[in-house]
N, C-alpha and C positions, 0 to 999 in steps of 0.2 A: 743413719739418722737424717731426717731431712730438716735442715735448720732453713729459717726463714731471715732476709738479712731486710729491715725493715726500710732503709733507706731505697734499696733495689725497689720493693714493693711499694713504698709510695710514687717513685719514678715511673715505674709502669701502670700504677692505677691513675697516674695523673694525666700521664700520655694516653691511655686508653680513652679516658674523657674528653679530651681535647679532639682524637680521632673521630670520636662519636659525637660530639657537637659539629665537627665538620662536615663528617656525613649528614647529618639530620640537617644541617642549614643548606647545602648543596643539593642532597637527593632528595631527602623527602618533600621539601615543598612542590616541586616542580612535579614529583608523582602524583602528590595530591592535586594539583590543579590538572594533571592531565588526566585522572582519574574522574574527577569533577565535571570536565570538557567532557569526556565521553560518556557520562551519564546524560548531560543535558542533549546530547546529539542522538542518543538513543530516545529519548525523551520526547524531541523533534521527530524522529522519523516516525514513532510510533502514532504521534498526533497525525502528521500528512499521510500515514496509511488510513488511519481511521477518517478524516477528511475525504479522502479518493473513495473510500469503500462508501461513506455517506451520498457524496455526488453520484455514485454511480447506482445506488438505490432510487435517489431520486429523478436520475435520469429513465431508470426504469419506470417508476411511477408515472412520469409524463407520459413515457411511449405506453402505456397501459391504458392512462387515461384517453390519449388520442384512439387508440385501438377501439375502447368504449364510444367512444364519440362517433366514429365511423360506424359500428354497430347502430347505432340507436338513428344514424343519418341514412343508413341503409334502409332501416325499418320504417323511416317514415316516407322515404323515396318509395317502397314497396305501397305501403299504404294509399299513398297518392294516385300512384299507376292503378291501384286496383278498384279504387274509387271511380277514376278518368274510366277504365274499362267497363265498369257497371253499371254507370249512368249514361254510354254510349247506346245510341241505337243499333238495332237488330243489324242495318245493313254496315254500319263502320265499325261493327263486335270484331270483325276477322281482321281488319286494318290495324286495329288498336289493338289486340291481342299480339299481333305480328311486333309493334312497336314495342308492348310494353316488355315483350321477350328480348328484342335485340337491347334494350335501354337496361334490363336485368343483367344479360350475359357482359355488358359494356362495364356496368357498375362492380360487377363480382370482378371481373378482369383488373379493373383500377384498384378494386379495394387488396385483391390478390397482390399486383404489384405493389402498392402502398405500403402493404404489410409487411411483403418481402424487402422491401426498400429498407423498412424501420428495422425488421429483425437483421439486416446485414449490418446497417451503423449501429444498430445496438452491440450487436458482436463484435465489433470493430472496436468500439469504445469499452466493451470488457475486457478486450484482451489487450488494449493500450494501457488501461489501468491495471491489469494483472502485472504486466509487464513491468511497469514503475515499480510496483509494489517489489515485483520480486528482484528488479534491478536494485533497488534498494536495500533488500533483505539480503543479496549476495555482495554487494559492496560493504555492507556492514559487518558481514560474515568476515570476509577478508581482512578489513581491517582489523576485527579482532583476532582472526589470524597471527598478522603480523604484531599486534600490540602483545599476544601471547609469547609470541618468539622473542621479542625484545625483552618481556620480564624474565622468560627464561634465561636468556644470554646475560642480564643484569644479574640474576642470581648464582649464575656459574661462576659470573667474571667475580662476585661478591665472596662465592663459597674457595675458590683459588684461592683469591686473594687472603682471606681468612685462614686457608691451609699454609698459604705462604709465610702467613706471621707465624704462624706454629712454629 
């Protein structure tokens, strides 16, 4: 038959409550603060990534606008060149056609070069943005793994301590 000694039971209950209070004050507060700080960091990182994405979209839109403006300028140059060629006299037509042809090739080369330079710069900025976002995600994943390991070690320690108390 199991007997219950009330004095020992009350002493053990009191000891348990004191130990629970100490663990609550010492461990729980910092743990909650650390989790809150981690939540804020994740929130900030997501905000930063969104800002970088919006910046990249803005830059892409600016470059697209530049390309559109260059196409309009090219069309304007072609129209002006055609009007000059049409209004030129018969004797100057061959010379004017040659000049238009050279100008056209030059403009096309410049446009191609400028387009290639813009696309190269845009690729570089997109890669840089992607690298920054990837770096942040990898850093956060590494931090999550470290924190998970710390939590698991703390739980193991608490379980061992709990097992040792029994």
